[in-house]
C-alpha positions, 0 to 999 in steps of 0.5 A: 321633510326638507332635503339637504339640497333644500338646506343649501339655499336656506341660509340668508332667506327670510323665515316667516311664521304660519301666518306669513309674518316675518320672523327674521333671517336664517342664520344657520341650519342644524342637522340630526347627526344620526340621520343627516336630516335638517332639524332646526334653523337658527334665525336672527330676531330682535332689534337689528337681528341681535338675538338668535332663536331656534325653530323646528323645521320638520314641517317647514315649507317654502313660500316663494323665496321665504321659508315658512314654519308651523309656529307663530312669530311670538312663540319663536321669539319667546323660545329658550335662549340658546347659544348658537355654537354649532351644536345642540345638546340633548338638554337644549333640544329638550327645552326647545321641544318642550317650548314648541309642544313636541314630545319626541324627546322622551327617550333622551337621557342626560348621558345622551350624545349631542344629536345635532350639528350646524351645517354652516358656521361650525367651530373647531371641535370634533363634532364639526370636522372631517379630517383626512390622514394628514389632519387637513380639514376636508369639506363636508358636502351637504348634498352627498358624501364627504369630499375634498376641500374643493368643489367641481363646477360643471356645465353642459355644452351643446354637441350639434351634428347631423343625421341622415333620414329619408325625406321622400322619393322620386321616380320616372314612369313612362306612359303611352299617349296617343296623338292625332297627326295630320299631314298633307301629301300630293296624289296624282290620278289619270283622266282620259282625254279624247284627241281628234286630228285631221287626215293629212299626208302624214297620217293617211297611210295609218288611216287607210290601214284596215278594212274600210268599214268595221267595228273596233274598240280601243282601251286605255288603263287609267291610274291614280295615287292614294296616300299610304301611311306607315308607322315606325318607332324612332328613339328620341332621347334618354331620360334618367334621374340624378341628385344634386346636393344643396347645403343650407343652414339651420339654427338650433336652440337648446337650454344648457345648464351650468353650475355657479359657485359663490362664497358666503360668509359673515363678519366672523369669516365663517362659511 
């Protein structure tokens, strides 16, 4: 079942039969007045589109840019000749349904009210008008409830900002490393040396001091130096973490939608 949103795009499209053969251009779409659902299309047929035929669209579907109905081209062109005046009477619909082999019209009587109206090209009679309290014609929005005499065109706009998120963490960690250090230091040691001096007048008194012959022992203490290592802790520097802020530029891309309003009409000035 086609929706009202579908109907908005149908006028002017090509209508094709079930085999894909071109029937003609869609002139208008007629809605069921009780349900508001699309019921018929009026399609221009014949030489230069001089005739208008009505076709049921209950089972219609789109075929690319075309609209396909479940009937053959010849059957559409042989449909009863009905004036596309903006409505179909019960009798006109009965004739059409009989032609297309449909039987869902049996409950209608001669006194039944007109059940359909055109979505475009309506005349000035009551079935095609919505008036406000001042008698001013109010537009009928086929996609929703009755509105005023203007459309609102809207479009989407990008609102781009930034948000802060965690990108990672940095930390300081101190380790103890052992390094072998070599350093050369001078050391001194004492060695004994024997000195001999002859007896002279200067030392003769010292030489004759004591017994003539005796045993005697003299001792000298020898010294030596050896390296001594001492370690102490010395502070060298202070280390901390700080942050710098760098500003870059990034390009974002997103599709935005906008509405476009176009006016359509024919030679008679009907929209």
